N, C-alpha and C positions, 0 to 999 in steps of 0.2 A: 504493500500500500504506500502511495506517495502522499506525504502530509506536509503542507506548508505550515510550519510551526509558529509563525507569527505574522498576522495581518490584522488590519483594522476594519471595522464595519464600513463598507462602501455602499453608498446610496445611488441608484437603486440596487437591491440585492441581485437582480438579474444580471447587472453588469459584472458583479463579482463572480457569479456562477459561470458566466461566459469566460472570464479570465482563467478560472480554474479549468474549465473544459479545454481551452486552447493549450494549456500547459500540461494536460493530463494529470492534474492534481485531484486525488480522490477525496481528501478532507482538508479543511483549513481550521487552524486554531485562531479564533477571533478574539480581539481585544476591543474594548469600547474606545470611543473617541469623541472629542468635542469638535475639533476642526474637521472639515470635509474638503480637502483640496481637490478631490475628484470633481467637485461641482464648479471649480473655477474655469472660466472660459477665456480669460485674458490676464495680463500681468497685474492689473489693479485688483481683480477679484482674487487672484492667487495670493497677493500680498495681504489681503484682508484675512484669508484663512490662515496663513502662516503667522500673522500677528497673534492670533489666538493660540497657536502652538507655542510661539516664543514666550508668551505670558505664562503658559503652563510650565515650560522648561525653566523659566526664571522664578517660578513660585511667586508670581506677582498677584495672585488672587487670594482673597481671605479664606479662612477655613470654612466658614458658612457657605461661601460661594462654591468652593470645591465640593462640599458635601452635596449641594443641590445639583451641581453638574454631574457628579458621579452617579447619583440616584437616577437622574434622567437618562444618562448614556447606558447605564446598566439595564434599565428597562428596555431600551432600544436593542441592546445586544441580545437580551433574553428572547425578545420577539423574533429576531432574525433566526436564532438557533432553533426555537420551537417550530418555526415554519419550515426549516430545512435540517432536521435532526440527523440525516445521513451525511450531510455535507459539512456541518460546523459543530465544533465544541468550543467552550469559552474559558477564558481566564477572567477573574473578577478583580476590579480595582478597589483599593481600600484607602480612605483618607489618612494621611499622615498627621501626626501631632495629637491623635486621640490617646487617652489613657489605655492601659492594657485591657481592662474589662470591656470597655466600649469597643476596642479593636476586635477582641475575640467575638463579641456579640455581632458586630458588623459582618465578620467573616462567616459566622454561622448563618446569619439571616440573608446575606446577599451573595455569598459564594457557594457554600456547601448546600444550602437549600435550593439553590438554582442549578445544582449539579455541574458547576464549573470545576475545572480540573487544576487550577493554579491561581496565583496571585500576581497582579501586575496589569499593565506596565507601570512601573514606578519610575518617576523622573525627578529625583531630588535635585535641588540646586546645589552648586558648589558649597561645601561646608555643612551640608545638611544630611549626609548619609547616616549620621547617628540616629536620626528619627526612624530609620528602618529597623532598628533593633526590636522594637515592639512587634513588628511584622514577623521577624524571624522567631521570636519567642512564641507568638501565637501559632505560627505554622508548626513549630516543634511540638506544641501541645495538642494540635488539632489534626494530626495525621500526616505531617511532613509535606504540605502542599508546596510545589515548586514556586520559587519567587523569581519574577522576570524584571530585571532592572536595566533601564536605558543607560549605557555607559559611553555614549558618544558625547560630543559637545552639548552642554557646557561643563560636564564633569571633567576634572583633571585627574592626573595619575595618583595624586595623594588621596583623592576621594575613592578611586577604584581600589587602592590598597586598603583603605579603611573598610570598604565593602567586603573585601576578601577576609579581613580579620573577623568580621561578623560571621562569615560562613565557617570559619574555623571554630568559632565559639559554639555554633550549632551545626555540627558535622553531618547530622542526619537530614538536614533541610537542603534540598537541591537548589542551587543558585544558577540562574541563566544570565550570563553577561550579554546584554543586548548590544549588537553591532560590534562585538569584539573589542570594545574600548577605543574605537575610532583610530586616531593617529598613534595610540599606545598599543596597537594590536600585538606587536612582537613581545612586549613585556607581559601582556595579558595571557598570551599562549603559555609563557613560562610559569605564570602564577597558576593557571589552570592545571598544568601538568603536576604541580605540587599539591593540588587540593582536589580530591576525588569526588567531591560533591558539586564541583563547578562544571557547567556546560557552556559552550560557546555558540551564540546565535550568529549566523553568517550573513545576515542582511546588512545593507548599507555599509559594506566593508570599505575601508579607505583605499585599498589597492587590491587587484586580483591576486597578488602574491599572498595576501592574508588568508583567504580560505584554502588556498593550495597547501600552505605550510600547516595551518590548523588541522586540516583533514589528515595530513601525513602524520602529525604528531599525536593527534587525539581522534582517531577514526570513530571511537565509541562514544565520544562526548561532543560532537559537532552536529549542529542542527540546521537543515535547510529551512530557509524562510525568505519571504519577499518583502515584508513590511509594507505591503500594499495598503493604500494607494501610492505610497512614496517609492515603491519599487514594483516590479512586474514579475509575477511568478514564473512566467515562461523564460524570461531573461536570467533570473537567478537560478532556476533549475538547470539551464544550459551551463551556467558558470560552474555549478557543482559537478555536472557531468564531465566538464573539461578538467576539473581539479582533482577528481577522484582517481586513485591509481588502479583500481580494478572494480569488477562488478559487485563483489561482496561488500566492499567499503561503500560504494555508491548506494547500494540498497540500505545500508545502515544510516547514512547521512540523510537520504531522501525520505526516510520514514521509520526505519527500524529503531533508531536511537530514541526518538520521541515516543514511539509506541511502548518501548521498554520503560522509559522514565515515567510515563503517565499510566502505565498498566492498562493500555487500551485493549 
C-alpha cells in the first residue's frame, strides 16, 4: 500500500482525491489546516493565504484564537475523513500552553474519540519547543501517539536539538521530524540515527540529496509525504523512487514504515 504520510485538507476534496489517483496513492494521512493556498489564483491571493500560515508559524495568535481555529479545522478534517474513510486517516492538533489535565482531556475528546492516529502538526516558534513537553507527557500516558513537528523555518538547530532531548526523555513516544529540519537536514539525519524513536518526514526537503542520504541511512524510519497542497504527491513519490536503492526499501518508505508505526 502506498501512503502519503503527511498532507493537509485540500478544498474541494475531489481535487485531493484526483491528486492521489494521479500519483497512485492508496491512502493519505490528513492534517487540519487554517490557510488554503490551493484556493489562490494569483500572487495577491496567495500572499493572503501565506500570511495566515506565517502568523501560525510565528505564534502570533492568542491562545483563545488558536483554540477556536483548531476546533473549527478539526471538525472540517473529521468530515472529510468520515466521507472518505478508505482514503484518509487523521492526525489531530492540540493547542499548546494548556495545563497537563486540559491537554490530556483535549487529546481524549478531539483525537482519540475521533479515531485519529497521531498528534500534530505542531509548529512552535523559535524558543518555544519547551511547550511541547506536555504533549509528549500526554502521549506517553495515552498510548504513545506519534507526534509530528514542523522543523523547517522558523525553527533553528538549537530548537531541533531541544526537541530531540524531549524525545529522549520519552523514548516510547514516536517523534516525526517534519521536513527533515530544513537546511539542518544533515545534522538531523545524524540525530535520528542516534535516537530510535525518531522518524524523518521527507516532504519539503531542502535538496534532493537529503532524502537520498536519509533513505540510505534510515530505510526503516523515513516516510514518504507530499505536504500537499504545498507539495505534489506525484512529484514527491517520483523523488522517493529515484532515491531508493532497491524495491524492498522503496516499499518501506512509500508505505511500509508508516503502516508499521501506526499499526494500520
